[in-house]
C-alpha positions as CSV (number, residue, x, y, z in Angstrom):
1,M,-48.6,59.3,152.7
2,L,-51.8,57.9,151.1
3,D,-54.9,59.0,153.3
4,F,-57.8,56.7,153.2
5,G,-59.7,58.5,156.0
6,S,-57.8,57.6,159.2
7,Q,-58.5,59.9,162.2
8,F,-54.7,59.5,162.8
9,S,-53.4,60.3,159.2
10,Q,-52.3,63.8,160.3
11,L,-50.5,62.6,163.5
12,I,-48.7,59.9,161.6
13,A,-47.5,62.3,158.9
14,R,-46.3,64.7,161.7
15,R,-44.4,61.9,163.4
16,V,-42.8,61.0,160.1
17,R,-41.7,64.6,159.7
18,E,-40.4,64.8,163.3
19,A,-38.1,61.9,162.4
20,K,-36.8,64.3,159.9
21,V,-38.3,62.6,156.8
22,Y,-40.2,64.6,154.3
23,C,-43.8,63.6,154.3
24,E,-46.8,64.8,152.1
25,L,-50.4,63.7,152.9
26,V,-52.4,63.0,149.7
27,P,-55.6,61.3,148.9
28,G,-55.4,57.4,148.9
29,T,-56.9,57.3,145.5
30,T,-54.1,59.4,143.8
31,P,-53.0,57.6,140.8
32,W,-49.5,56.2,140.5
33,P,-48.4,58.4,137.6
34,E,-49.1,61.4,139.8
35,L,-47.3,59.9,142.8
36,K,-44.4,58.9,140.7
37,E,-43.9,62.7,139.8
38,R,-43.2,63.2,143.4
39,H,-40.4,60.6,143.4
40,P,-41.3,59.0,146.7
41,A,-38.7,57.1,148.6
42,G,-41.7,55.0,150.0
43,L,-45.4,55.0,150.6
44,I,-47.5,54.8,153.7
45,L,-51.1,53.7,153.2
46,S,-53.2,55.0,156.1
47,G,-56.0,53.2,157.8
48,G,-59.7,54.2,157.3
49,P,-63.2,53.2,158.2
50,A,-64.1,51.3,154.9
51,S,-63.8,47.6,154.1
52,V,-61.9,46.6,151.0
53,Y,-65.2,45.1,149.9
54,D,-67.6,47.9,150.6
55,P,-69.1,49.3,147.3
56,G,-67.3,52.5,146.4
57,A,-64.5,51.8,149.0
58,P,-61.4,53.9,148.2
59,Q,-58.8,51.9,146.5
60,V,-55.1,52.3,146.0
61,D,-53.8,52.2,142.5
62,P,-52.2,48.7,142.3
63,D,-49.4,50.1,140.3
64,A,-48.3,51.9,143.3
65,L,-47.8,48.7,145.1
66,R,-45.7,47.3,142.3
67,A,-43.4,50.2,141.7
68,G,-40.6,49.1,143.6
69,V,-40.7,51.6,146.5
70,P,-41.2,50.4,150.2
71,V,-44.7,50.4,151.2
72,L,-46.1,50.4,154.8
73,G,-49.7,49.7,155.3
74,I,-51.6,50.6,158.4
75,C,-54.9,48.9,159.2
76,Y,-57.0,49.6,156.1
77,G,-53.8,50.2,154.1
78,M,-52.5,46.8,155.1
79,Q,-55.7,45.2,154.0
80,L,-55.5,47.0,150.5
81,I,-52.0,45.6,150.1
82,A,-53.1,42.1,150.9
83,H,-56.3,42.5,148.7
84,H,-54.4,43.8,145.7
85,L,-51.4,41.4,145.9
86,G,-53.1,38.1,146.3
87,G,-53.9,37.8,150.0
88,K,-57.4,37.4,151.5
89,V,-59.3,40.0,153.6
90,D,-62.1,38.8,155.8
91,P,-64.6,40.2,158.4
92,G,-63.2,39.8,161.9
93,H,-64.9,37.7,164.4
94,A,-64.6,40.4,167.0
95,R,-64.1,44.1,166.4
96,E,-60.9,45.4,167.9
97,Y,-61.0,48.9,169.3
98,G,-58.8,50.6,171.8
99,P,-55.5,49.7,173.6
100,A,-54.0,46.3,172.6
101,L,-50.7,44.6,172.9
102,L,-48.8,43.7,169.7
103,S,-46.8,40.6,170.1
104,V,-43.7,40.4,167.8
105,R,-43.4,36.9,166.4
106,E,-40.5,37.4,163.9
107,P,-38.1,40.1,164.9
108,N,-36.7,42.1,162.1
109,A,-35.4,45.6,161.2
110,L,-38.9,47.1,161.6
111,F,-38.8,46.1,165.4
112,R,-35.2,46.8,166.1
113,G,-34.6,48.2,169.6
114,L,-38.3,47.6,170.6
115,H,-39.7,45.1,173.1
116,G,-41.4,41.9,172.1
117,E,-44.6,43.2,173.2
118,L,-45.8,46.7,172.2
119,P,-48.6,48.9,173.4
120,V,-50.6,50.0,170.3
121,W,-54.1,51.3,169.5
122,M,-56.3,49.0,167.4
123,S,-59.5,50.2,165.4
124,H,-60.7,47.7,162.9
125,G,-63.1,44.9,162.1
126,D,-61.7,43.2,159.1
127,H,-58.5,41.2,159.0
128,V,-56.0,39.7,156.7
129,S,-56.7,35.9,156.7
130,E,-54.3,34.9,154.1
131,M,-51.0,36.6,153.4
132,P,-50.1,37.5,149.7
133,P,-47.5,35.4,148.1
134,G,-44.0,36.4,149.3
135,F,-45.2,37.8,152.7
136,Q,-44.9,36.6,156.2
137,M,-46.6,37.5,159.5
138,L,-44.2,39.3,161.8
139,A,-46.6,40.2,164.6
140,S,-50.2,39.8,166.0
141,S,-52.5,40.8,168.7
142,R,-54.3,38.7,171.2
143,S,-57.7,39.1,169.8
144,S,-56.4,38.1,166.3
145,P,-53.6,35.6,167.1
146,R,-53.6,34.2,163.5
147,Q,-54.2,37.3,161.6
148,P,-51.3,39.2,160.2
149,R,-50.3,42.5,161.7
150,V,-47.1,43.4,159.9
151,S,-45.9,41.8,156.8
152,G,-43.0,41.7,154.3
153,P,-40.6,41.4,152.5
154,R,-42.0,43.8,149.8
155,S,-44.3,45.8,151.9
156,A,-44.8,46.1,155.7
157,G,-48.1,46.6,157.2
158,A,-49.5,47.2,160.7
159,E,-53.1,46.8,161.9
């Protein structure tokens, strides 16, 4: 898991391990050649307090996004995926913080066995306003009905 400063990175890594999946937490800026040596089956990009446009904001190595391994982006991680793969990230009109409902628009394997509305915790200001080529919006929240929350097919993200 690539850590970009989310207050939930340790919790997410622990939940992945509880699902009996090996998970290491490494800095989000770890270069792809170093990650590749670990033979990842997939990558999780955590959230974090930065904006992809902040000077000095932590950036993912774009080669990691093009390496052919599944990628899950959470909040800032999803925004990095969009930013590096041809989508657009804009400042949100309203900051979303706290409990929210995620509405599944396009059911797929990621949501198998889950309800159409899911209670989630949101903490972000920016949003993906344009999906990268080849991606589609799968879910959204009420505060941001047009902004993508989970995308695919190459990578999946949740914000």
